[in-house]
C-alpha positions as CSV (number, residue, x, y, z in Angstrom):
1,M,-12.3,-55.9,-168.1
2,S,-11.5,-56.5,-164.4
3,D,-11.9,-59.8,-162.6
4,D,-14.5,-58.2,-160.3
5,F,-16.6,-57.1,-163.3
6,N,-16.4,-60.6,-164.9
7,M,-17.4,-62.3,-161.6
8,S,-20.3,-59.9,-161.0
9,M,-21.5,-60.4,-164.7
10,R,-21.2,-64.2,-164.4
11,K,-23.1,-64.2,-161.0
12,F,-25.9,-62.1,-162.5
13,L,-26.2,-64.2,-165.6
14,K,-26.3,-67.4,-163.6
15,Q,-29.1,-65.9,-161.4
16,V,-31.0,-65.0,-164.6
17,G,-30.6,-68.4,-166.1
18,V,-31.5,-70.4,-163.0
19,T,-34.5,-68.3,-161.9
20,S,-35.8,-68.1,-165.4
21,Q,-35.7,-71.8,-165.9
22,Q,-37.5,-72.3,-162.5
23,A,-40.2,-69.9,-163.5
24,I,-40.7,-71.5,-166.9
25,E,-40.8,-75.0,-165.5
26,E,-43.4,-73.9,-162.8
27,A,-45.6,-72.2,-165.4
28,M,-45.5,-75.2,-167.7
29,R,-46.3,-77.6,-164.8
30,N,-49.4,-75.5,-164.1
31,A,-50.6,-75.5,-167.7
32,E,-51.5,-78.1,-170.4
33,T,-48.3,-77.9,-172.5
34,S,-48.1,-81.4,-174.1
35,G,-47.0,-81.0,-177.7
36,K,-47.4,-77.2,-177.7
37,T,-44.7,-74.8,-178.7
38,F,-44.5,-71.4,-177.0
39,D,-42.8,-68.3,-178.2
40,A,-40.5,-66.9,-175.5
41,K,-38.9,-63.5,-175.2
42,V,-36.4,-62.0,-172.7
43,V,-35.8,-58.3,-172.6
44,L,-32.7,-57.2,-170.7
45,T,-32.2,-53.6,-169.7
46,V,-29.5,-52.1,-167.5
47,D,-30.3,-48.9,-165.5
48,G,-27.8,-46.2,-166.3
49,L,-26.8,-47.7,-169.7
50,D,-28.4,-47.3,-173.0
51,L,-29.0,-51.0,-173.3
52,E,-32.0,-53.0,-174.4
53,H,-31.1,-56.6,-175.5
54,V,-33.9,-58.9,-176.7
55,V,-33.6,-62.7,-177.0
56,T,-36.4,-64.7,-178.6
57,G,-36.9,-68.4,-179.0
58,K,-39.3,-71.3,-178.8
59,I,-40.0,-73.7,-175.9
60,T,-41.7,-77.0,-176.6
61,G,-43.9,-78.6,-173.9
62,Q,-43.2,-82.1,-172.7
63,D,-45.4,-85.0,-173.7
């Protein structure tokens, strides 16, 4: 893979990570989350490619 491809991939994934964390933190600040565990799911699709990648996990609220 080319350096341009790798850089664009890393830039996109960094944007996904940073903006997703910000959105989750804001939602959790606006809700009662103490001691609760939330199921989380991310679905990644890429237009023009036959790609659907699903990541699931759990996020625990702060006390």
